[in-house]
N, C-alpha and C positions, 0 to 999 in steps of 0.2 A: 504494500500500500504506500502510495506517495504522500508524504506529509504535506500539510497546507499551512502556510503562514499568511496572515492578513496584517499588513502594515497600515495602520491608521494614521496617515500624515495630515493632521487636522488643518483644513483650509488652504492647503498648498495650491498655488495657481500653476497649472501645467503649461500654460502659455509662457510664463516666466521661466519655468524649468527648461522648456524648449529653447528659449533665448540663450540661456547659459550653456545648454548642451551643444548648441550649434557652434559655440566658441571653444569647445573642448574642455569646459570646466566640470562637466558631470558625465563621465564616461559610462557609468552603469545605466543611468537613465537613457542616455543616447542609444545604447545597444538594445535596451528593452523596447523603447519606442520604435526603433527601426525594424525590429523583428515582429513585434506584437501590436504596435500602435496603442491607442488608448481610446476609451469611450467616455461619454459624459453622462452624468446622472442628474436627476431633478428631484427636488424635495418638496418644500411647502410653498404655497402661493401667497400666504399672508406673511409680510416681512417680519412681523413680531415673532413668528414661529421659525424663522431662519436663524437658529442659534445652534451651536455645536452640541450643547447638552440635550437638545431635542433631536437633532439629526443622528447622533450616534446611538441613541436609544432606538431609533428607527432601524439602523443597521443591525443592531444586536437582537432585535425582536421581530423584524420583518413587518412592523406595523407603522402606519402613518400616525401623525400626531393626533388626529381626531379619533384614533383607535387606542393609542397608548396613553395619551393625555398627560405625559410627563413634561412639565413646563419649566421647572426650576432645576438648577444644578444641585445635586445632592438628593433629589427626590427619587431617582431611579432605584435606590437601594430599598425603598419601601413600596415600590409599585407592584410587586408580586408577579411580574411578567416573565414568561419563559424566554430565555436568552439562548443565543446560538450555541454556546459551549455546553449548556445543559442538554439541548436537543441532540448534539453530537455525542455527548457522553452516554445518553440513553441508547445510542446505536452501538455502544461498546467501544467507543474511541477514548483515548487518553487526551485530555484537553488542558490548555493553559491560557491564562489571560494576564497581561501586564499593563497596568494603568488604564483599563478600558473606561472611557468617560461615562460618568453617571450610571454605573452598573453595580449590580449586587453579586456578591459571592454566594451563589446558591448551588454550585457544583458539588456532587456527592463526594468526589475524590479527585480534585484537580491536581495535576502535576505541579502547578503553581497558580496562585491568584494573588496579585498585588494590586490593590485598588488605585484609583486616581487620587491626587492629593486633596480633593475637595469632598469626597463621598465617604460616609461612614459605613463600613461594612467589614466583614472578616478578612484577615490576611492569611493566606495559605502559602507559607514560604519558610525557609530556615530562619532561626532567631536573628542571625546577623542581618539578613535581608529585611526582616521586620523592623529592626532598630534603624536601619538606613532609611526605610520607608517613612518612619516617624520623623526622622530628621528632614527628609525632603518636604514633608507636609509643613513643618515649622518654617523652613526656608522659603517655600512658595508663599505661605501666608504672609510673611513679613518681607517679601521681595521689594516692595516699594521703598522701604527704609533700609534695605540692604543688611538686615539684622539676622544673625544666626546665633543661637545660644551655645555656650560651651559644650553642653551635653550633646546637642545636635551636631556640632562640629566634630566631636569625638566619634559619634556614631557614623557620620558620613565618611570620615577618614578611614574607619575600620571597614566600611562597605567598599570604599575605593580599593583598599588593599586586597579585599577578598574577591571582588567582582570585576574590577576594571582590567583592561588589557594593558600590559606594560608598554606596548608600542604607542599607546595613547597618552602616557604620562606627560610627555612634553607639552601636548596640547592642553591637558588639564591644568598644568602649571601656568601656561600662557593665559588661558581664559580666567583662571583664578586671580592672577595679578591684574589683568585688564579689568576684571569685575570689581576691583576695589574702587575704581574711579568712574565706571560706566556700567549701566544696567545690562546692556544687551549681551555681553559675553557670559553672563550668568545663565541665560536661557540656553546658550550653546553648551556650556558646561553641564547643565542638568540633563539635557537630552542625550548628550554623549554618555553620561553615566547610566541613564535609563536604558539606552541601547546596549551598553556593555552588560548590564545586569540581565536584560532579556536574553541576550545570546548565551550568557553563561548558564542561566537556568534552562534554556532550551537544550543546550549540549548535555547537561546533567540528566535531564528527564526524558528527552526525545519524545515529545507529545505528537500525536497524530495531527492535532489542530492547535494552533496557538495564534493569538492576536496581541499586538502591542500598539499602544496609542502614544503619539508624540505631539506636544502642543507648542514647541518652541517656534516653529515657523509662523503659526497663527499669531503668537505674541509679537514677534519681530515685524511681521508684515503690518499689523495694526499700527505699530509705532514708528517704523522706519522705512516704509515702502517707498517714500520719495527719494531715499538714498540708493535704491536698487538700480543697477545698470540696465535692468529690463523695463524700468518705468520711463515713459516718454512724455509725461505731462508737464504742466507749467510750474509746479510747486517744487521747492527745495527746502529741506529742514534748515533752520538757522544754525550757524557754526557752534553756538553755545550748547545746542542740543546734540548735534552730531556733525563732525567735520565732513566736508565734501571729500569724496573718494573712499569713505568707509562704507562697506556694503554688508550689513548684518544678514540680509536675505540670502546672499550668495554663501555666506559662512554656514548658515543652517542647512541650506540645500546641499552643500558639499558633504556635511555630516550625513544627511539622509542618503546621498549617493553612495557613500562608503557602507552604510548599513544595508542598503539594497544589494550591493555587491557581496557583502558578507553572507547575507541570507541565501542568495542564489548559489553560493559555493559550499553551503553546509553539507554534511554527509549524514544520512542519505539525502540526495539532492531534493529539496522541497519544491513544491509549486508555490509561487509567491504572488499574492494579490495585493494591490495597492488601492486604497480608497481615501478620498479626501473629505467626504461628507458634504462639503460645500467649498467655496473658495472666496477670495477677497479681491475686490476691485479698489483702485484708488478713490479716496473721498473727493468730493467736489470742493471742499474747503477744510483745512485742518481744524481739529477740535481738541481742547485740553482735557486730559483725564486726571482726576484727583481721587484720593483715597483717604478715609478718616484715619487719623493717627491712633486714636483709642476709641473704638466704637462704643463700648459700654459707657465710658466717661462722657462722651458727647451726648448720648441719649439721656443720661442723668442730668447733664447741664441744661438741657432744654425741657426737662420735666416730663420725659417719657417713662411710662411704666413698662416693665418687661421682666421675663423670667431669666432669659439668657440671650446673648447675641453671638452669632457664628459668622465670622468673616468668610467671604467667598472669593471668587476670582476678581482681581482688579478692583473695580469700584463697587462691587456688590456685597451685600451682607444679609443674613437671615436674622430676623428678630422674632423670638418665640415668647409669647405672652402667656399670662396665667389663664385668661379666658377671652372670649370674643369681645366683651365690652372693653377690656384693657387694650386689646389689639386695635379696635376701632378708634379709641382715643389716641393711641400712639400713631396710628396711620394718619389721622387728621392733623396731629401736631407736625409730623414730618412733611406732609404734603403742603402745609402752610408756609414752609421755609422759603425765603427769598433773599437774594443778595443783589443789590442794584436793580431790583425789580424782576430778576430772572429766577425761576424756580430752581431749588437745590436738589430735590430728590424726586425720583419716580418710585411709587409704592404699589406693589401688587399684594392685595389683601386676600388671604386664604384662611378664613376662620380665625383661629387663635395664633396665627403666625403671619409674618409679613416678609416679602422678598423686596429688598430696597436697593436702589442704585443711586449713587451720588452722581447726578447727571449734569451738574453745572458745567457748561462748556467753555467758559472764558478763563482768562488768567486770574488767579487769586493772588493779589498783592497784599503786603502788610497793611493792616488797618481796615481791610474790607470787612464790614459788619454784616451779620446775618440776622434777619428778623423772623420770628415765629409767633404764632398766636400765643400770647402770654409769656413769651421768653425771648431771649436774644443772645447772640454770640458777638462780643465786641471786635474780635479779631479772628476771622475765619482762617487766616494763614497759619495761625498757631495750632489749629485743630486738624489740618489736612497735610497730606504728603503729595507732592507732584509725582504722577506716575508716568505720563508720556503725552506727546502730541499724537492724536489719532490721524494716521495716514491712510488706513485701509478700512473698508466696511464689507459686510457680508453680501454674497451673491449665492442664491440657492442652487445654482448649478455646481455640481461636483465633478470629480474625475475618477476613472477606474482603469487600472491596467492589470493584466493577468499574464504571467509567464507561461501559463498552460493553454491559452486560447487567444487567437488573434482577434482584435476588435474589427468590426465591419467599418470600412472607411465611410465617413459622411453620415453615419447612422444618427437618428434623432436621439436625444437623451432618454435613458430608460429610468423608470422609477427607482429611487433609492431602496425601496422595499424589496426589490428583486435580488439584492445582494445576499439576502438570507438563503434563497433557493440556489443561488450560484455556489455558495459555500457548502450547502448540503449536497448539491449535485456533484461536487468534487470527490465525494466518497461513494 
């Protein structure tokens, strides 16, 4: 039986990949595209539903959003949906999943299951990998401030020694040093580590089916797409943000190119599928991204009641309240927030919990005041951390390549739900 690996390269733009491949920068992608081509997928028609934590649930379950109804990052763990690794396990196959977005560990006996950094579910992996995973969760959660605790640093160092490839150590060192002064090398460092961990676990357990999710390109495209050599639009990021000539998109694509080559050369030679779920296009106008420095302290300062708050990706956080009445009051207080007349938050109310996004799109300078019904923040700059300038936004068209089947040239995009059957059909 030929093993199958699904590489989930979140939001990668294959047109940009082709640009770099034509210039010799991505040899593994160039060979795959020349031999097999690639297809396009389509997902949701409503733009608010074109989110990776929705699209990857669709990939894993074979269900559209109106069927699975998973809207928030982190909710996949409690959705109770049958996922692809469980379906294949019931067919007698050994399965593994590494960082699948918004997914639940419900396999009976997974070769390995390491969740994404934002979703609370069980970890099925050696103790050292589990500790490294906890460190990754902490580092990802505090990425905007560049903070990593001593305990997390020790666990990550132990994980690097156990799971990383020695030939990659110079690159880890270079990215770690560069990451002290710039955010983008941290994303490359993390995805390199996740790729090394995945390959090590795969070689140790030899699953029939395994999937691995990588988010670095999505993050870097959102924030640095204007620096890409493949971008031909009018905007450029200011030098204080990122110097001209620095191309983080190419850096992460090169990492994925190496990963693709490594997967295709594993023994026994697996079939490799690549899916992106969706992709990114350049925005029409740059947008500032901000994150609260201390979510719980901020909520208390403006008089919000809550039981706990859970930071999510980038600008997002989940507020869990004691009951619906408290949630309604907290939602109203957050929704009333304005700075310079511009709304601060987007709030999605779901019973006794709220999914909140810090959506203020402008620059936050010292002394900018924020007003709420019955409360105020005199200096919003003290309460927030700059994350990035938004360069890219979501497009519901994704891409799919398969080392085991050539794509039909010029074919119309197929529904993302079909990936489920294509993975089942591989066995």
